[in-house]
N, C-alpha and C positions, 0 to 999 in steps of 0.2 A: 330776384324771383320773389322774395318776401314782399316787396312793394307791390308787385303785380297781383299777388294773392290778396293783399289788403285792399287794393283798388277793386278787384272783382267782388270781394266781400261787400264793400260799400255799394257797389253797383247793384248787386243782387238785392240788398236791402231796399234801395231806392225803387227798383222795379216792383217788388212786392208791395211796397207802400203805395205807389202810384196805382197799381192794379186794385188794391184794396179800396183806395179812395174813389176811384172811378166806379167800381162795382157797388160800393156803398151809396154813391150818388144815384144809382139807378134803382135802388131798392124801393123807394117810395112810389115810383111809377112803373115798377117792373112786375114780373111774374114770379112764380115759385122758383124757377131755375135761377133767376137773378138773385133772389134772397139766399139760396144755397151757395151760389158761386161767391157772393159777397162774404158770407160767413167763412168759406174756405180760404179766400185770399186774406181776409182780416185776421184769421187765426195765425197764418204764417207770418204776416207783417207784424203782428203783435209780438210774436216770439222773437223775431229778428230785431225789432227795435228795443225791446226790453233786454235782450241779450247783449246789446251794445252798451246799455246804460248800467246794468248791474255789474259790480266788480267780480272778477273771476274768483278771487280768494276772499269772499265776503265772510262775515261772522257766521259761525255754525250754530246760531241760536234757533229756538223753536220756530220763530216767525219766518226766518229766511228759509228754513227747510220747507215750510208750508208754501212759501212763495214759489220755490222750485217745483214742488209737487203740483201746484196749480198751473204753472207754465207747462209742465209735462203733460197735464191733462188737456190743455189747450192744443198742444202740439199733436197729441194722439187723436184729437178730434178731426184733424185734417183729412185722413183717408175716409172716415165716415161721412164727413160733410161732402167730399167729392162723390162718394157713392150716392148720397141723397140728391146731389145736383144731377147726376146722370139718371137717377130714377125718376126725376121730375119730367123727363121726356116721354115717359110711358104712362098711360092711364092706369094700367093694372099694377098691383103690387107684386113684387117678385119675392121669392124665398130668399134671395140674396140680401134684400133690404132687412128682413128679420134677422138673418144670420149676422149681417153687418152690425146691427144694433146690439145683438147679444155679444158679439166679439168685442165691440167697443166697451160695453159694460164690464166684461171680464177683465180686459186689459186696464181699464180705468181703475177698477177696484184693486187689482194687483199692484198698480203703480202707486196708488195712495197708501197701500199697506207696506210699501218698501221701508226699510229702516232709514232713518234720517241721514246717516253717514255710512258710506261704504269705504272703509279705510284701505289704504295701500293698493292702488289699482294694479301695481306691478306684481303683487302677490297672486297666488293661484286663486281663480274665481271660485267662490262657493258654488255648490251644485244648484242651489235655488236661484242664484243669479244667472247662471247659464240657462236654466229652464225659463226664467222670466224673459231673457233676451231672445231666446228661440221663439217663444210665444209672441213677443212683440214684433219680431221680424216676420213671422207667419201672418199675423194680423195685418201689418202694414202692406206686405206684399200681396196677400190675398185680396184685400179691398182695392189696392192700386191696380191689380190686373183686371178685376171686374170693371172698375171705372174706366180704364184704358180701352178695354174691348167695347164697352158701351159708347164711349165717345167716338171711337172709330166707326162703329155701326151707325151711330146717330147722324153721321155726315152723309150717309147714302141718301140719294134722292134730293139733296139740297143743292142750291147753286154753288158754284166753285168756291167762292169766298167763304161761305159758311162751312162747307165741307172741309176746307183747308184749316180754318180756325179750330174746328172741333178736333180734327186729327192732330194738329199741332199741340192742342191742349192735352190730348191723350199721350202724345210723346213726352210732354213735359212731366206729366204725372209718372210715367214710366221712368223718366230720367231721375226724378226725385227718389224713386224707389231704389234705383241702381246706386245712387249716391249714398243712400242710407245703408244699403247692403255693404258697400265698400268701406264706409266709415265703421260699421259694426264689426267687420271681419278683419280690419287692420290690426296689426300687433299693438297692443296697448290702447286700442281704440275703444271708445264707449259710445253707446247709442244715447 
């Protein structure tokens, strides 16, 4: 079973890297949706690739703490980038776009303000950490739901292939959110 999980992990990294490379290749000749989509896939691919390269028990010096915080910031950008991707289908600005940007700014500031080391994961979580994780899950879930609904609706009136692609992407965003919720609520799990 461990081997299957490892293979699936490498496969998911490969999928996101290929998606990022393909979407980055379209940026120069593409439109605003292409740029936002490329940024979304590139953020996840970057996190996955760097996560495999960095040692799990690296030194806890100031530089590695900031590398971790920067990677967290890139990861937290994903739901906002997906929101912007879906917003690029509409000409008018939505209140969700402004709310999404504000939520991203708040979560980013809170993430950068976290202490460098949270000791002993098995110990009882401090109240501020529980609050931070709740806000983080609310941010990710809220933006993911809006992006999923927008992708589903964007497929209406398009040819079958385009409609299926948009709806499949919406389901993938929802699936990532469910995975994050499961990982965050697992005993001893961390987001």
